[in-house]
N, C-alpha and C positions, 0 to 999 in steps of 0.2 A: 124381690119386691122393687118395683120402680117408684121413683119419687124422691123427695128431699128429706133427709133426717133433720130433727130439731137441732138447734145450735149446740145443745149440751152433749149430743151424741156425735157431732161431726168431728172428724179427725182434723187436728190442726194442720193447716197447709204449710208445706215447707216453702221457704222463700225461693222464688224462681232464680235460676242462674242468670247472671247477666251475660247475655250472648254477644255483647259488644266486643269486638276484637281488641285485644290488648295493643296499646300504642307501642310501636317500635321506635326506631331512631328517627328523629324529626328530619325530614329532607332539607330543612333550612340549614342545619348544621353541615350537611354534606356540601351544599352550595357554598357556604362560608369557607369550608376547608379548601375546596377547589379554587375559590377566588384568592385565598391567601397564598396558595402555591403559585398561582399565575402571577400575582403581584410580585412575589419574591423573585421569580425568574425574570420578570420584566425589568425590575429595578436593579438586579445584580448582573444582568447581561445586556449588551447592546442588542437592539433589534436586528442589526445587520452585522454579520460575521466578517472578519477581515479575510482578504483573498490570500490564497496560498501562492508563494513564489519560490524560486530556487536561488541559492546563494550566488550562483554564477550570474543570474540576471541582476541581482542587487549589486554585485561587484562591478560588472561590466557596463551596466546601463544607468542604474539609479545613482550610485555614488559619483561617477564622473560627471553627471549632469547636475550635481549639487541639489538633488531632489530630496535626499534623506535628511531629516532633522535630527533624529537620534535612533539608536538601537537599544532595545531592552531585552536582556537575557532572562528568560524565566527558568530559574535554576532547577525547579522540581518537575519540569515538563520537557526538558531538552528541546526548547523552542525559543526562537528569537523573534521578537515583534519589531516591525519596521514602521516608523512614524514619518509620514511625508510632510514636507513644508506646505503651508497653506497656499503659497503662491504657485506651487507646482501641482497642486491637487487636481486642477482642472484638466491637465494633460492626461492624467491617468483615468479620469472619469469617462473620457471618450473611448478608452479601450475596455473598461469594466463597467457593466451596467449599474452595479451597486457597490459603493464603498462607504465605510463608516465615516461619519462627520468628524468625530474627535479622535479616531485612531485607537488602537493601532490599525493601520490600513492594510499592511501586508505582514506575513510571517513566513519563516522558513524553519525547517527542522535541522538542528545541529546534532551531528553524530557524536558518539562518545570520544572518538579520536580527533575531533575537530575543535581547535582552540580558537574561539571567536575573538578573544582579546588580542592575541598575537596577529591574527589575520587582519583585523580592522586597523590595528596600530600600524601594520605594514602599509595599508592603503592610505592612512592619514599622513604617514611620513612623506609621501610624495605630493601632498596637497597644501595649498595655502591654509593659514591658520583659521581664517574665517569660513573656510569650506570643510573643515574637519568635522567628523561625525562624533557625537557624544555617545558613550557606551555606559549603560547603567544595568543594574540587576534588580529583579523583583521575584517575589514568591506568590503564587496563586493558591490561596487556601479556600477550598470549597467546604465551608462549615456545614452547609445543609446536607451534603453528601455524607460527611462524617457522621452527623447525627442520625441520618437515615440508616447508615450501616450498623450503628449501635442499636437502633430501635427495631430494625426490620425483623430480626430473628425472634425477639420476644413477642412482637405483634403477631408473627406467624404462629408461634406456639399458643398464644391466647386464642387466636381464631380457630386453630385446629381443635383445641380443647372445647371451645364453645360449640362448634359444629358436631363434634363427636358425641358429647354428652347430651346435646339437644336431640340428636337423632336417636340415641338410646332411650331417652325419656319418651319420645314419641312412639317408638316401637313397643315400649312397655306399658303404654296406656296412661302414663303420668302426664301431669301438666307442668310446663315450665321446667326449670332446672331441677325441681324436686322429684321429677319422674324417675330418676335413677334409683330412688329409694322405694319404688313401688314394684320392684322385681319380685318380691315375695308374695304379691297379691294373687288371688285366684283368677284364672282366665276363663272361668265358667260363663257360658251364655245363659241369660235368664229369660225364660219365656213365662210371662205372668198371665193373669186372668184377662188382661186387656189385649192379648196377642190376637190379631185378626186371623192369622193362618193357623187356627187351632185344628189339631188332628184328633179324631175320635175313632172308636172301633169300627165305624162305618167305612172308614178309609182303609182298613186293614182286612184284606180278603184272606180266607183260609185261616190257619192257626187256631182252629176252634178250641182244641184242648188247652193251648197256651192262654187263650182269652179267658177261659173259665178260671184258670189259676190267678191271673192278674186282676180279674174282676173282684176278687176278694180283697186285694190291696186297695182298689178303688173304694170298696165299701168301708174298709178301715178308715180311710181318710175322710169319707163323707159322714160316717156315723161311728165315731170312735167310742162313744159311751155305750153303744150296744154291746161291745166286747169288754170294755173296762169295768162295767157294772157287774159283770160276772167274775171279775178277778183276772181276766185274761190280759195279756200284754200284746201290743201291736208289734208285728215282726219288724226287725231292724232292717232287713234287706232281702232282696231276691236276685239271683244270678240267672241271666238268660244265656243259655248255652246252645250252640247250634252252628252248622256250617255257614260260610260267608254267603251273604245275599238272601238269607231266609227271612229277614224283616225284624231283627232284634231291636234295632234302633227305632224303627217305625212303631213297633209295639210299645216301647217305653214312652214315646211321645204321645201315643194314644192313651196310655194310662194317665198321663198328666192332663191331657185334654178332657178325659171323662171325669176325673176327680176335681177339675176346675181349681187346681192349686198351682202355685209357682213351681217351675221346673228348671233346675240347674243342669245344664248339659256340658260335659267336659270329657276330653279324651285322656286316656292313661298317659300318653306321651307328653301331655301338657304339664305334668307335674315335674318332669325331669328336665333340668337345665344344666348348663356348663358351670354354674355357680354352686358351690357347696352349700347345702342347707336350704336351697330355694324350694325343693319339692316338699319338705316337711312344713315349711312356712305356708305354702299354697294350700296344703291340706287343712291346716288350722284356719286359714282365712275362708276357705270354702265352707267348712262346717260352721264358722261364726256367722257367715251370711245366711246359711240355711236355717240356723236357729232363730235368726231375726225374722225370717219369712215363714216359719213353721205355722201350720202344717205345710210341708212341701216335699218334693221328690228331688233327689240328687242322682243323676244318671252319669255313670262313668263308662264310656265306650272303650273297648279294647283294654280291659283292665289288666290283661296279662303283661302289658308293657311295664307296669309298676308292681304287679302282684305275683311275680314269679317266685317260686320256692327259693328261700334264702339258702345260700351256699353253706355247706358244713366245713369246707376247707377255706378258711378265711384268707389265706395267703396266696391262693391260686386262681380262683374264679370269682372272687367276691366283687360286688359292685356296691361300695359303701353308700353312695348317694341314693341309689335305688332302694337299698335295704332300709336306710333311714326314712325314706318316704313311706315305704310299706309299714314300718313300725309305727309311724305317726298315724297312718290310716287305720291300723289295728286299734290303736289307743282311742282314736276318735269314735270308732264304731262301737266299742264296748269298753270304755274307760270309766273313770270315776264320775265324769260329767254326765249329765242327762241330755239325751238328744230326742226328747219326746216330740212326736209329730214329724220327725225327719226320717223318711224311708229311702234307703239306698238301693238303686237299681244299677246293675252292671251287666255288661255284655262281653262275651268272649267266644272264640271258636277253639280255644286251647285250654279247656278247663283242667286237663291233665297236668299242666305245668304250674298251676296256681299253688300258693303256699297253703299248707294244711291249716294253719292258724286262721287264715282268711275264710276257709270253707266251713269252719265249725259252727255249730248252732250258737245263736246269740249275735252273730255277725251277718252272714248270709244264711238266713234260716231255711231257705228253700231254693232249690234249683229248678228252673223251668226250662225244659228242653224244647227248642224251636227247630224241628226237623224239616227236611225237604218236603214240599207239599206232595200229597198223593193226587190221584186222578180227579176226585171231586174238588179238592182244594185248588188244583191248577185251573179248573174251569172257572172258579170264583175269581181267581187272580186275573185270568184273561179278561173277564168281564170288566174288571176295574180299569185295566190298561187299554181296553178297546173302546172306552167311552168316547174319546175325542177323534176316533179314526173313521174314515168313510169306507165302509165295507160294502161289498157287493151284496145284492139282495139274496136272502136264503143262505147266508154264510153258516157253515157247520162248525159250531164252536167246540162240540165234543171231539171232532176230528183233531183239532189242534191239541187238546189236552192229551189225547192218546199218542200223539207224535212227539211229545216232549217229556218222556220219563226221566227223572233225575234232575230236571231243571229247577232252579231256585226261583224265588220271586224276582230277583234282579235279572236273571236270565230271561224270564218271560217278558219283562219290560223291554229288554234289549231286542227280543224277537219281534215284538210289536213295532218298535221304532225302526228296525231294519226293514221290515216288510213295507212300512210306509215309504221309506227312502227308495226301496227297489221299485215300488209302483210309480213313484214320482219320476224316477230315472227313465222308466219306460213310457212316460206321458199317459198313464192310465187315469181315468176319472175316479175309479174306486180301487180298493185293494181286494184281491181275490185269493183263492186257496193256493195257487202256485207261488204267489209272492211270499206267503208265509213259509212254504216248503223251501224256497230259495233262501229265505232268511235263516231258517234252522240249519240248512247246509252251510251257510256262510259262517255262522257262529260256531258250529261243531267242528267243521273241517277246514275252514279258512276260505280265502278268496279263490275263485276259479282262475286258473292260469292256462287258458287255451292257447296262448301264444308261445308257451314253452316248447322248445324244439326237442322232439323225441324221435329217435330213429324207428324204422319199421320193425327191426328185431326187438328193440326194447319194448315197443308197444305190444308186440305179440307176447312177450314174456309177462308183461303186466296183466294182459287180458287173461292168460291161462292161470296166473297167480290168483287173481280175484275170482275167477270161475271156480278154482279149487276151494276157496273159502265158502262160496255160495253152495256148491254141491255138497260138501261135507256137512255144513250146518243144516241143509235141507233134510238130510237123511238121519240126523241125530235127534232123538226125541226131546232131550233136555237143552239143546242149544237154543240160543235166542232166535226168535222169528226174524227172517230176513225181510227187509223193506225194499232195498234196491242195491244195485251194484253199478259202479262207474269206473271208467279208466281215464276220466278227465282229471288232470293234475289239480289239486286243491291244497293250498298251504304248502307244507313240505311233503305231503303224500303224493305219489304218482297215480294212485288209484285207491278205491275204498269200497268196502261192503258195509252198508248201513243196516243196523238191526234195531229192533224194538225190544229192549230187555224187559223181562217180567219184573213187576214190582213185588219183590218178596223180601221178607225180613230175615229168613234163614236160608242157607244153601246147603244142599246135600252133596255127598261125594260124587254121585252120579252126574249131577248137574255141573260140577266143577270139571270133571273129566271130559264131559261132552264139549264144554266150552274150550278146553285145551285142545281137543282134537280138531274142532272147527278152526281154531286159530292157527294150527299147524297145517291146515289144508292147503294154504298157498305154497309153502315150501315143498310139500309132498307133490303138488301138481307140477312144479318146475322140474323136480327130479324125474317124475314119470314121463313127462312130455319131451323134455330136452336132454335128459340124462346128465344134467348138470344143474347147479344151484347158483343163486345170485345173492347180492347184498340186500335185496328188497325185503327180506324177511326179518331184518334186524329188530324192528319194533315188535313183531310177533314173538320172536324168541325172548326178548326182554320181558314181555308180558307173561308168557307161560312159565318162565323161570321163576319170577317173583311169585306167581300163583302156586307153583309146585312147592316152593320153600314155605309158603304160608300153610299149605295143606299138611306138610310134614312137621314143621317146627312150631306152628301156632295152633292149628286146628286138631291135631292128634289124629290125622286120617291115614296113618301108616301103621300096619300091624307090627313091623319090626321095631319102630320107635315107641309105639304104644300111646296111651292116653296121657301124653306129656305136652305141655305148652311152655315155650320159652319166651312168650310175648310179655313185655313189660308195659303195662298200662300207665305206670307212673312216669315213664320217661327217664328213669334214673340211669338205665344202662346206655342211654345215648351218649353219656360223657365217660363211659368206661373204656378201658384200653383192651379189654378181652371179652370174649363171649361168655355167657353164663353156663356153658357146658364144656366138657373136656374135648381134647383133640380126637379121641376115639369116637365120641358122639358126633363130632363134626364130620368125620369120615362117613359115619352111618347116614347122617342127614344128606350128605352129597350123593351117596349111592342111591338112596331112596328117591331123591329128586330126579336123578338121571333115569331111574327105572320108570317113574311116572311119565316123564317126557317121552321116553322110548315107546311105552305102551300107547300113548296118545298118538304118536307119529305113525305107528304101525296101523292103528285103527283108521287114521285118515287115509293112508295109502290103500288099504283094503276097500274102503268105500269108493274111492276114485277108480280103482280097477274094476269093481263090480258094476259101476255105472259110467264106464268110460265113454260110451257112445253119447249119452246125454251131456256129460261133462265137456266133450269136444264141441258138441253142437252149441252149448251155452257160450263157450269161449269165442266161437266164430261169430255168434250174434253180437257179442260184446264188442268185438273188433269192428263190426259193421255199424252198430248203432251207438256205441260208447256208453250208453246208459240203458239198463234193463231193470225191470221191476219184478216183484214177487209173482205177478200174474204170468209173466213170461216163463218163470221157472215151473210154475204149475202146469203150463202147456207141455213142457218138456218132460218133467218127472212125474206128473200127476199130483194128487193130493199129498200134502206134507205128511211124513211118517209120524204116527202117534203110537206105534206098537211099543210094548215094554222092552227095555233093553238093559238087561242086568249086567252090571260091570263090577268086577272084583278088583280093588286096588292092589 
């Protein structure tokens, strides 16, 4: 309701903060200090310094001419000051532009082995008494320098302490010198009802199933009595689980925007600091603020940074500070205190490493899986990110969705941005289909390197290698459909075959074996064509080796090993020093993996021998054009094989 509440219902206004900057050191004191230093030096030193002379000059010129009134030996400086008679001073002013009025007028340095008294007495002995020079001694004490020496180090220490702690207080969000004591306060960002950049479910494309689950949380916050009147309790928290870039953080912000409640956002790493006990203190402060703002939502992003499973070996891998923070978080989420109206949302892509106590009912009551978007969801996400782009008329949006299987929401946003940059680089008025294809290639394969120097022999090897991949995959029913083949270096790859993988939830043995054979098609093509192999198949061999081990050790797709899986979903074996099977079983696994790889390699060679003529034609076209598409393969081989191909592992 818009309008003004009566005075009895109005909330008391908090006194406004005085934004007037605090007064620092008055500049007048600085000028007074500088003036005092200047006056000191002016009064304690003559404005004109005496001229330096040599003893020989004093002995041979000044003393015989009866110009010297007296000599003064400064005992603590190895220096002798020379005072000239007033009636002789004019003679020296002609030679020197400036001389002190009162003296000393000259000085010379006396070495440690030079006895001034004896030398001057020897000179005086040969002169009349009225022309003899008086010798005296004096000591110059610079009290200001001594005081400065004593005070300089303490002043530097105080200044360093002031700057250090002032910087720490600013970095910790505190005011003045008291900021050092705010290190235990929460760093959570608060997005309240007055936030102008409010995000709602309209800004979140796709994620339909996840939206349905979190909409119930929104309903809890809007109408809590609807559930509490029936005796139900509002859930304590929900955990958003999914791969990176799928929109977990965006979904949490949309929940807060839809519920129109305060939203505290914080990262899991913000709890952990170098100071002991800071993490637990920040957890307490976060929940204290949340209770004051209830009903509200507390969102902890990347909670695995603080919620990892606690170590059972306290002396080997324990992290006491992180575990203390986790213990405090567990206590706050389901302790003796009441957190009514505070719902905890957390996001992670490593739910398998979280502590079991954190995942139990009563803390995170439900897990919401935010998976990679499917075809329809990718279309919706593209619509969101294409709003501000200038597209060519009649742009086919469905084509883009089909070209990006396995892309997350962040990847799609990156594709749209890269396409706009590519079009601008080519000075195009609008963005067309080719710009998006180039952007997808740029993101998946890396930047084109047409300037890379490749010899003719290497280029031919790469062409036949990639043609082998394309030929084998074309004739295998369950291999991924080919999109294009290129021998233009991109990223670290010297060539590539691009596929459109099927979006399936489960994979059969036949599909895995067909993919392995297609992957080995490049190595088989090199051996058949050149009767030798190269290092270009290293990535292919790494991929099929891991895939074969997964088939045997994880998926139970080997008759000799049987329906046994050594996969550990909890991640406990990651820190073990041995495998969860015996040495004999390890030998059996290795033998089965090698057998699967050999079978796949043999199938790839058989297909290339059977279709050798088309394979060579394809490689020659690739050498000539550098890029060929699925339409070119269809002209060479005909329609893609769809006949059943029974395979026995």
